[in-house]
LODOTI-985973 format. One line per 2 residues: number of its first residue (from 1); for each residue x, y, z of N, C-alpha, C. Coordinates in pm, 1 decimal. Example, Ala and Ser with C-alpha at 12.3 -4.5 7.8 and 13.67 -1.06 7.14 Angstrom:
1> 1319.0/-569.0/780.0/1230.0/-450.0/780.0/1320.0/-330.0/780.0 | 1285.0/-225.0/708.0/1367.0/-106.0/714.0/1290.0/3.0/787.0 $
This chain:
1> 19338.2/8016.0/6113.2/19461.5/8091.3/6131.5/19456.9/8214.2/6040.7 | 19483.1/8331.4/6093.3/19471.6/8454.1/6016.5/19605.1/8504.8/5963.8 $
3> 19710.9/8430.0/5979.7/19842.7/8470.5/5933.7/19846.1/8465.5/5780.7 | 19868.1/8579.2/5716.9/19870.7/8585.1/5571.1/20012.3/8592.4/5515.3 $
5> 20110.8/8585.1/5601.5/20249.4/8587.6/5555.1/20279.9/8460.2/5477.5 | 20365.6/8470.4/5375.8/20410.1/8347.0/5311.6/20495.3/8266.5/5409.7 $
7> 20492.5/8136.8/5394.6/20569.4/8047.4/5480.6/20669.4/7970.2/5395.3 | 20794.6/7970.5/5438.5/20900.7/7902.7/5364.7/20962.7/7796.9/5454.8 $
9> 20976.3/7677.0/5400.9/21039.9/7565.3/5471.4/21167.8/7528.6/5398.4 | 21280.8/7533.0/5470.4/21409.4/7491.4/5415.9/21438.5/7351.0/5467.5 $
11> 21473.3/7260.2/5375.9/21496.3/7121.2/5413.5/21629.5/7072.2/5358.8 | 21710.4/7014.1/5446.5/21828.5/6940.0/5403.3/21834.9/6813.7/5490.3 $
13> 21932.1/6731.9/5468.4/21936.1/6603.5/5538.0/21947.9/6620.8/5689.1 | 22050.9/6692.9/5734.5/22079.0/6699.6/5877.8/22022.5/6822.6/5948.5 $
15> 21970.7/6919.8/5872.5/21917.9/7043.5/5930.4/22019.7/7105.5/6025.3 | 22145.8/7100.0/5984.2/22252.7/7149.5/6070.2/22340.3/7253.5/6001.0 $
17> 22325.8/7267.8/5869.9/22411.5/7358.6/5795.5/22333.9/7444.0/5697.6 | 22315.1/7391.4/5576.2/22252.7/7469.6/5469.1/22115.2/7523.1/5505.7 $
19> 22026.6/7436.9/5553.9/21889.9/7482.0/5584.2/21888.4/7580.6/5700.1 | 21976.9/7563.3/5796.3/21983.8/7656.1/5908.9/22038.8/7791.7/5864.2 $
21> 22138.4/7790.5/5776.0/22191.1/7917.3/5725.2/22084.8/7988.2/5641.2 | 22012.1/7913.3/5558.3/21906.6/7973.2/5476.2/21797.6/8034.8/5563.4 $
23> 21757.7/7962.5/5667.2/21656.0/8014.8/5758.2/21707.7/8140.5/5828.9 | 21834.0/8138.5/5867.7/21893.6/8255.2/5931.6/21894.3/8376.2/5839.4 $
25> 21932.2/8354.1/5713.6/21930.9/8463.8/5616.6/21789.2/8516.9/5596.7 | 21693.0/8427.5/5581.8/21556.3/8471.9/5555.5/21500.6/8550.9/5673.8 $
27> 21524.2/8503.7/5794.3/21480.0/8578.5/5913.0/21546.2/8716.4/5917.1 | 21674.7/8719.9/5886.0/21751.5/8844.3/5890.3/21702.7/8943.2/5784.3 $
29> 21680.5/8895.5/5662.7/21647.3/8984.2/5551.6/21499.4/9020.9/5544.7 | 21412.1/8931.9/5589.0/21268.1/8955.6/5575.6/21201.4/8996.0/5705.9 $
31> 21268.5/8976.7/5817.1/21206.7/9007.9/5945.6/21080.6/8925.3/5965.6 | 20973.2/8991.8/6005.9/20847.6/8921.7/6032.3/20760.0/8905.8/5909.6 $
33> 20809.1/8947.9/5791.2/20727.0/8942.9/5669.9/20706.5/8801.0/5616.8 | 20790.1/8707.9/5662.8/20782.9/8569.4/5617.2/20790.3/8477.4/5738.7 $
35> 20709.8/8372.2/5736.4/20721.1/8268.7/5839.0/20828.3/8171.5/5792.8 | 20928.1/8146.7/5877.7/21044.6/8067.0/5839.9/21046.5/7936.5/5918.2 $
37> 21065.0/7826.5/5846.2/21080.6/7694.4/5908.2/21203.4/7627.6/5847.3 | 21263.6/7537.2/5922.0/21368.7/7452.7/5865.7/21361.0/7316.5/5932.5 $
39> 21402.6/7215.0/5856.8/21393.4/7077.9/5907.6/21488.7/6989.3/5828.2 | 21507.1/6868.3/5879.2/21592.4/6771.5/5811.9/21528.7/6635.1/5806.5 $
41> 21562.7/6560.2/5702.7/21509.8/6424.5/5690.6/21575.2/6331.9/5793.5 | 21699.8/6360.5/5830.0/21772.5/6285.9/5933.5/21849.6/6386.9/6017.9 $
43> 21780.4/6459.9/6107.8/21845.8/6570.2/6179.2/21965.8/6527.4/6262.5 | 22064.8/6615.0/6263.7/22185.3/6595.2/6345.0/22154.6/6628.3/6490.3 $
45> 22252.9/6607.9/6575.5/22238.1/6639.1/6717.3/22252.7/6788.3/6745.9 | 22327.9/6857.9/6658.7/22351.8/7000.3/6682.4/22383.2/7069.1/6550.2 $
47> 22379.7/7201.7/6553.1/22412.3/7282.6/6435.7/22562.0/7270.9/6407.5 | 22597.9/7268.8/6281.4/22736.7/7262.8/6238.7/22810.7/7386.5/6290.8 $
49> 22916.2/7367.9/6371.9/22988.2/7483.0/6428.6/23046.8/7576.0/6322.1 | 23087.7/7522.1/6208.0/23141.5/7607.3/6100.8/23030.2/7693.8/6041.3 $
51> 22908.0/7641.5/6033.3/22794.3/7720.7/5985.1/22762.1/7831.1/6085.1 | 22765.9/7799.0/6213.0/22741.0/7898.9/6317.8/22844.1/8011.3/6306.0 $
53> 22971.8/7975.1/6291.7/23078.0/8075.0/6282.2/23064.5/8158.6/6155.5 | 23036.4/8095.6/6043.2/23021.8/8168.6/5916.7/22907.0/8269.3/5924.7 $
55> 22797.7/8230.4/5986.7/22684.2/8322.7/6000.4/22715.5/8432.9/6101.8 | 22786.7/8398.6/6206.5/22826.4/8499.3/6306.4/22908.6/8609.1/6239.1 $
57> 22993.3/8571.2/6144.2/23077.8/8668.4/6073.9/22996.1/8775.0/6000.4 | 22872.9/8742.7/5962.5/22787.4/8839.8/5892.0/22679.1/8894.7/5984.4 $
59> 22696.1/8873.7/6114.8/22606.1/8933.1/6212.7/22476.2/8858.7/6236.3 | 22472.7/8730.6/6201.1/22351.4/8651.2/6220.9/22382.2/8538.5/6319.2 $
61> 22306.7/8532.8/6427.0/22328.9/8433.5/6532.4/22230.6/8317.8/6517.5 | 22283.2/8200.3/6486.8/22197.9/8080.4/6476.8/22231.8/7979.4/6586.5 $
63> 22302.3/8024.9/6690.2/22344.9/7932.9/6795.9/22228.4/7872.8/6873.2 | 22113.8/7941.6/6876.1/22000.4/7890.0/6953.5/21912.7/7794.3/6873.9 $
65> 21945.8/7768.8/6750.4/21866.1/7679.6/6665.7/21901.9/7534.3/6693.1 | 21802.5/7448.9/6680.8/21821.5/7306.4/6704.9/21771.5/7229.9/6582.4 $
67> 21850.7/7136.6/6530.0/21802.4/7058.0/6416.5/21669.1/6990.7/6448.8 | 21576.5/6996.4/6353.5/21441.9/6942.4/6373.0/21410.1/6839.7/6265.7 $
69> 21328.4/6744.6/6301.5/21283.5/6641.0/6208.7/21177.2/6697.6/6115.9 | 21191.6/6669.8/5988.8/21091.6/6710.7/5890.6/20960.7/6638.5/5920.0 $
71> 20852.5/6714.5/5930.4/20720.9/6655.0/5953.7/20629.3/6686.5/5836.3 | 20530.0/6601.6/5818.7/20431.0/6624.3/5714.0/20357.9/6755.9/5739.2 $
73> 20329.3/6785.5/5865.7/20257.3/6908.9/5897.2/20337.3/7032.1/5855.8 | 20466.5/7034.4/5885.7/20549.7/7149.6/5850.1/20550.1/7169.7/5698.7 $
75> 20561.2/7061.5/5625.2/20560.5/7071.6/5478.6/20423.1/7114.3/5427.9 | 20319.8/7054.2/5479.7/20182.9/7084.8/5435.4/20147.6/7231.1/5461.6 $
77> 20195.9/7286.5/5571.6/20161.7/7422.8/5611.4/20251.7/7529.0/5547.9 | 20348.1/7487.8/5465.9/20440.3/7582.3/5403.5/20397.2/7612.9/5260.6 $
79> 20416.7/7738.1/5220.3/20383.9/7779.6/5083.7/20495.6/7744.5/4986.6 | 20619.0/7759.1/5034.1/20736.4/7731.3/4952.3/20823.2/7632.1/5027.8 $
81> 20867.1/7528.0/4957.3/20956.4/7428.9/5017.1/21085.2/7428.9/4936.0 | 21195.1/7460.4/5004.4/21326.5/7465.4/4940.2/21406.5/7347.4/4991.4 $
83> 21442.8/7257.7/4900.5/21522.4/7141.3/4938.1/21668.2/7166.3/4901.4 | 21756.5/7106.1/4980.6/21899.9/7121.6/4959.8/21968.9/6989.2/4984.5 $
85> 21968.2/6905.7/4883.8/22043.1/6782.0/4892.1/21977.1/6667.7/4966.6 | 21845.9/6672.4/4985.1/21784.4/6560.2/5057.4/21721.8/6457.7/4963.1 $
87> 21724.0/6484.1/4833.3/21680.3/6385.7/4734.2/21542.3/6329.5/4761.4 | 21530.0/6199.8/4752.5/21400.5/6132.6/4768.8/21348.7/6134.6/4911.4 $
89> 21430.9/6174.9/5007.8/21386.8/6178.7/5147.1/21291.9/6295.5/5173.3 | 21286.2/6391.6/5081.7/21197.9/6506.6/5099.1/21061.2/6475.3/5038.0 $
91> 20954.7/6492.3/5113.7/20821.9/6462.6/5061.8/20777.8/6566.0/4957.7 | 20691.0/6524.5/4870.0/20635.9/6614.1/4769.1/20486.8/6628.6/4795.1 $
93> 20441.9/6752.5/4803.3/20301.3/6781.7/4825.2/20247.0/6854.1/4703.0 | 20143.3/6802.1/4641.5/20085.7/6869.5/4525.7/20041.8/7011.7/4561.8 $
95> 20063.4/7103.2/4469.2/20020.6/7241.0/4488.4/20119.7/7329.1/4561.8 | 20229.5/7273.3/4607.0/20332.2/7353.0/4675.9/20434.4/7400.6/4574.6 $
97> 20493.4/7514.8/4603.2/20603.1/7562.9/4521.2/20730.7/7499.3/4574.6 | 20805.0/7434.8/4485.9/20930.4/7369.6/4524.3/21048.2/7432.4/4453.6 $
99> 21157.6/7442.0/4525.3/21285.6/7478.1/4466.5/21388.2/7381.6/4522.2 | 21480.0/7339.9/4437.1/21589.8/7255.9/4483.4/21718.3/7334.7/4463.1 $
101> 21779.6/7373.3/4573.2/21903.3/7450.5/4566.9/22020.9/7354.4/4577.1 | 22094.5/7343.0/4469.0/22211.4/7255.1/4467.1/22329.7/7330.6/4526.3 $
103> 22364.5/7291.8/4647.3/22472.3/7355.7/4722.4/22560.5/7248.8/4784.1 | 22688.8/7277.8/4795.3/22778.8/7184.3/4862.4/22733.3/7164.7/5006.7 $
105> 22753.3/7044.9/5057.7/22720.2/7013.3/5196.7/22834.7/7061.9/5285.6 | 22805.4/7148.3/5383.2/22912.3/7198.1/5470.6/22956.0/7099.9/5579.1 $
107> 22890.6/6984.7/5589.4/22924.2/6887.4/5694.2/23071.7/6848.6/5686.5 | 23139.0/6856.9/5800.2/23278.1/6815.7/5809.2/23376.9/6914.8/5750.9 $
109> 23330.0/7030.9/5709.2/23418.6/7131.1/5650.1/23443.8/7244.3/5748.0 | 23555.6/7310.4/5728.9/23589.5/7425.1/5811.6/23519.7/7550.7/5762.5 $
111> 23532.3/7657.5/5839.8/23461.8/7781.8/5809.0/23505.7/7840.3/5674.6 | 23631.2/7819.9/5635.2/23677.1/7871.4/5505.3/23597.6/7809.5/5390.5 $
113> 23562.8/7683.5/5401.8/23484.9/7615.3/5298.0/23336.5/7648.5/5308.4 | 23291.4/7688.5/5425.8/23149.1/7716.9/5446.7/23112.3/7857.9/5400.0 $
115> 23206.0/7951.1/5404.0/23175.1/8089.5/5363.7/23114.6/8099.6/5223.7 | 23171.7/8033.7/5120.2/23110.7/8044.5/4987.3/22969.5/7983.9/4982.7 $
117> 22944.5/7880.7/5061.2/22810.7/7821.1/5068.2/22715.0/7922.3/5131.3 | 22758.2/7983.7/5241.1/22678.8/8087.8/5308.0/22642.4/8199.1/5211.0 $
119> 22740.7/8244.1/5133.5/22717.6/8355.2/5041.8/22625.4/8315.1/4927.0 | 22638.1/8192.2/4879.4/22548.6/8143.7/4773.0/22405.1/8133.7/4825.4 $
121> 22391.0/8094.1/4949.0/22257.4/8086.2/5009.4/22196.7/8225.5/5019.7 | 22275.3/8324.0/5060.3/22222.3/8460.5/5069.4/22168.0/8507.0/4934.3 $
123> 22244.0/8483.0/4828.0/22200.7/8523.1/4694.3/22066.9/8457.7/4658.7 | 22052.5/8330.3/4690.1/21927.7/8259.1/4659.3/21811.5/8309.0/4745.7 $
125> 21838.2/8337.7/4871.9/21733.8/8390.1/4960.5/21688.2/8527.7/4911.1 | 21781.4/8611.6/4870.2/21743.9/8743.3/4817.2/21655.8/8730.1/4693.3 $
127> 21689.7/8636.5/4605.7/21608.6/8611.7/4485.3/21469.6/8563.3/4524.6 | 21462.6/8472.4/4620.0/21333.5/8421.4/4666.9/21248.2/8534.6/4723.0 $
129> 21308.1/8622.2/4799.8/21233.1/8735.4/4854.7/21175.6/8823.7/4744.0 | 21254.2/8846.0/4640.1/21205.6/8924.8/4526.9/21087.6/8854.2/4460.3 $
131> 21098.8/8722.8/4443.5/20990.8/8644.7/4380.9/20865.0/8643.9/4467.9 | 20882.2/8650.3/4599.9/20767.9/8655.9/4691.0/20715.8/8799.5/4706.3 $
133> 20782.2/8891.5/4634.2/20748.5/9033.4/4637.3/20772.6/9093.9/4775.6 | 20880.5/9047.2/4839.1/20923.6/9098.5/4968.9/21070.3/9135.3/4953.0 $
135> 21099.1/9261.9/4941.9/21237.4/9304.4/4919.7/21318.8/9299.4/5046.4 | 21448.6/9265.6/5032.7/21535.4/9267.0/5150.4/21563.9/9406.8/5198.0 $
């Protein structure tokens, strides 16, 4: 594979809120400069509607995303793995860069409660881009 872009995997339990918003921000801010993946240890049936609405408010459409099961291959093939509340359910691979972003779980919350989570994720994604030497 000749792809030299860094690859980032966002992981949370249901892959329906935090990880999907993070992936949406990274795609939006980095364009094609980064390969973006997201997954969950126990994926939900659909994306959290409040997360979809919160992202829509900032011009990012995640309605076509589907929660995905975390696989060993996705983790192994990623350069950076960002976990968000999945605890011991997230696998650890030696030699990978890991970050654990402690963020409130948007599950079951309305859009008013999800907005601050969305904004905190943007701040962290921007920092990650700077660390990867890819400016937003």
